[in-house]
C-alpha positions as CSV (number, residue, x, y, z in Angstrom):
1,X,20.5,11.8,6.8
2,X,17.6,9.6,5.5
3,X,15.0,7.9,7.7
4,X,17.1,4.7,7.8
5,X,20.2,6.8,9.0
6,X,21.9,6.3,5.6
7,X,23.8,9.2,4.1
8,X,22.3,10.8,1.0
9,X,25.3,9.6,-1.1
10,X,25.1,6.0,0.2
11,X,23.3,3.3,-1.7
12,X,21.0,0.7,-0.1
13,X,22.3,-2.8,0.3
14,X,21.7,-4.9,-2.9
15,X,21.3,-8.6,-2.8
16,X,20.4,-11.1,-5.6
17,X,19.4,-14.6,-4.9
18,X,19.4,-16.8,-8.1
19,X,17.0,-19.7,-8.7
20,X,14.5,-18.4,-6.2
21,X,11.4,-20.0,-7.8
22,X,12.5,-23.7,-8.5
23,X,9.9,-24.7,-11.2
24,X,10.7,-21.6,-13.4
25,X,13.3,-21.9,-16.2
26,X,15.0,-18.8,-14.6
27,X,14.3,-16.8,-11.5
28,X,15.8,-14.5,-8.9
29,X,14.9,-12.4,-5.9
30,X,16.4,-8.9,-6.0
31,X,16.6,-7.0,-2.7
32,X,17.5,-3.3,-2.6
33,X,17.2,-2.3,1.0
34,X,13.7,-3.4,2.1
35,X,12.4,-3.5,-1.5
36,X,12.0,-7.0,-2.8
37,X,11.3,-8.0,-6.4
38,X,10.8,-11.5,-7.7
39,X,11.6,-12.1,-11.4
40,X,10.9,-15.2,-13.3
41,X,11.4,-16.3,-16.9
42,X,9.5,-19.0,-18.7
43,X,10.2,-20.7,-22.0
44,X,7.7,-22.2,-24.3
45,X,8.7,-24.1,-27.4
46,X,6.0,-22.7,-29.6
47,X,5.5,-19.6,-31.8
48,X,2.5,-17.4,-32.0
49,X,0.4,-18.0,-35.2
50,X,1.4,-14.7,-36.8
51,X,5.1,-15.6,-36.6
52,X,4.9,-19.2,-37.9
53,X,7.3,-19.9,-40.7
54,X,9.3,-16.7,-40.2
55,X,12.1,-18.2,-38.1
56,X,11.4,-15.7,-35.4
57,X,10.4,-15.9,-31.7
58,X,8.4,-13.8,-29.3
59,X,9.3,-12.2,-26.0
60,X,6.6,-10.7,-23.7
61,X,6.7,-9.2,-20.2
62,X,4.2,-8.6,-17.4
63,X,4.3,-7.3,-13.9
64,X,2.0,-7.1,-10.9
65,X,2.3,-5.6,-7.5
66,X,0.8,-7.2,-4.4
67,X,-2.2,-5.4,-2.9
68,X,-0.2,-4.2,0.2
69,X,3.2,-3.7,-1.4
70,X,2.8,0.1,-0.9
71,X,1.5,2.5,1.7
72,X,-2.0,2.4,0.3
73,X,-3.6,-0.8,-0.9
74,X,-3.2,-1.4,-4.7
75,X,-6.5,-2.6,-6.1
76,X,-6.4,-5.5,-8.6
77,X,-7.4,-4.7,-12.2
78,X,-10.6,-6.9,-12.0
79,X,-11.8,-4.9,-9.0
80,X,-11.7,-1.6,-10.9
81,X,-13.5,-3.0,-13.9
82,X,-10.5,-2.3,-16.1
83,X,-8.8,-5.3,-17.6
84,X,-5.4,-4.7,-19.3
85,X,-2.5,-6.8,-20.5
86,X,-2.4,-10.5,-19.4
87,X,-5.6,-10.1,-17.3
88,X,-7.5,-9.3,-20.5
89,X,-5.9,-12.1,-22.5
């Protein structure tokens, strides 16, 4: 048995709530047991300069974890002096 009394071959409960963040073009809250993930999608009707005139679009992704989303505090990129991804842009 696991710590939550669930058998080893038993999945955690999965729940998906659509339209969780109202202003976003798309969003959901995904819950798997006590783990919660918020996903959002945004749409901008513009193209990066390097794709102009090519008839193509651009998809990008980013993620971030809250400082106390794990057993030890997750430090933000700016606190470590290391800037990556969207923080750097």
